[in-house]
C-alpha positions, 0 to 999 in steps of 0.5 A: 376459191379461185379459178386457177385452183379449180383448173389445177384439179382438172389439169392434174388429171388431164394436162394441157400438154396432152391436147392435140395441136389443133385444139384450144383447151384451157381458160378461154374467158376470164381471169385465173385470180377470179373468185369462184362462186359456183361452177356449171359443167356442160358439154357445149357452151351456148347462150342458154348455158350462160343464162343457166349459169347466171340463174344458178349463180355460177361464174365458172363454166367447165366445158368439154368443147372449147367455145372458141376454136379459131381466132375471133376478128369481131365481136358484134354478135353476128353468130352464136360464138360471139354472142356467147363470149360477149354474154360471158364477159358482160356477166363476169363468167369464166369459161374453161374447156378440157377437150382432147386432153381429157380424151387422151388420159386414163379415166377420160372420155373413151375409158368412160365409154368402156366402163359404161359398156362393161369392157375389161382388159382396157388399153389405149388404142393409139398411144402417144410417143415422145411423152416420156422422159428418163431421169438419172441421178447419182446418190450416196448409198445411204440416201438412195431410198429417200431420193427414190421415194421423193421421185415416186411421190412426185409422179415418177416411176409409173409404168402401166399398173405398176408404180415405184419403178426404178433401176439401180446400179451401185458404183463409185463417184469422184469429185473435188470441191473448190474453196467455196464449197461445203461438201456433204462428204469429203473435204474441199480441195481433196479428191473424194471417192464415194460409193453411190447408186445410179438411180433411173426412173421415167416420168411423163414430160409434163411432170419434169419440173415437179420430179426434178424439183423433188429429186433436188430437194431430197438429194444430200449433195450441194451440187447434184449430178443428174441427166434427163433424157427424152424417150421415143417410147410410146406412153401406153397410158396416154392417147386417143381411143381405147380397146377392151373386151366384153366379159363374154361374147354378145349377139351383135344385134343385141349388143347394138341395141344395148349400146343404143339404150346406154347412150340414148341414141336417136339412131345408130349408123352401122356397117355390114354385120359380118360378125354374129357375135361381139367380143373385142370392142374399140371406142373413141369419144367424139369424131373417131374415124381417124382411128379406124386403122388402129381399130382394125389392126387391134382386131376389134370386132366393132368400133364405136364412135361418132361423125363417120362420113359416108365414104369412110364407112366403106373403109371398114372393108368387112374387117370390123363393124363401124357403129356411129352412135353420134358425137354428142351421144358418145361424149355426154358422160364427160360432164360426169367426169368433170363433176367427179374430179372437181367434187373430189377436191371440193366436196362442199363447193357449189357444182352443177351439171347443166340441164341444157341439152346442147345436142344440135341434132334431132332425130325423127 
């Protein structure tokens, strides 16, 4: 099993195209064709994690946080980033990170927080725009279903919790083949009229090659007429943060105590309790203060995330409760997500979850 095979299982769930512009997700150290002897999953790659990988015989580390965010100009071991990268290279250990891309997908970091809390009716808090494309093609009536099935199998036609979505209109197409053609219907050199179905479906842009390829392989025509349009619609299945509802209202203090226990928080920093009970909950793994306005607009009772700065707490303005549970605390279960993705594809492979607590923050 090679590094590229492991990576593909993760990127099928969380494509790199979903990472934020500032991010550095992907293969950071190592080669795609490198054979993998074992995998170590962690939140942060630090020197002790490299040592753990060596001890466990793992030569691929899958992390949530990229060890390299900015360009490294020197490798002289002057800081932990340089030392960690140097140690990985010396020991032929590859490092891969899935960061904001795994934050942005269903089943990712924020949805895992929702599930741990017990939220229902979950929705993405800040859906991304410009991710969807529409494919339109024209197919002889008798072959329309075959083409539709190919499109759906390649990932086209999914809208929310619905799949196999398409729009179909019957019409009549015309064409005339030249002397070097071998038309599926009609005769070369003669104008032909054919009863056709206009098939439309949508897909996320990272699947363009796969969807178009599937359509071309299933289509009976020698030359296929099709269009691909970029859409401005938001993709409700992709984006940062999530919001959902508790099955029943909970007393606010009791709810905060439950959150503290679930996430093992040293403390929770929270704003004025202006609501006696909690029902609607917004969440974001990691640093989520940028989504405060989204949480307020969605009428959340409480917003759970990490890394709020002092003055940002004022921005709650008694419209909701901010609960800062800590960056590490909110993302620690990302390791379980990676483990589930990899072991589902490779059930008998040596996959370890790091035993290192990489949280640099302690509480007294």
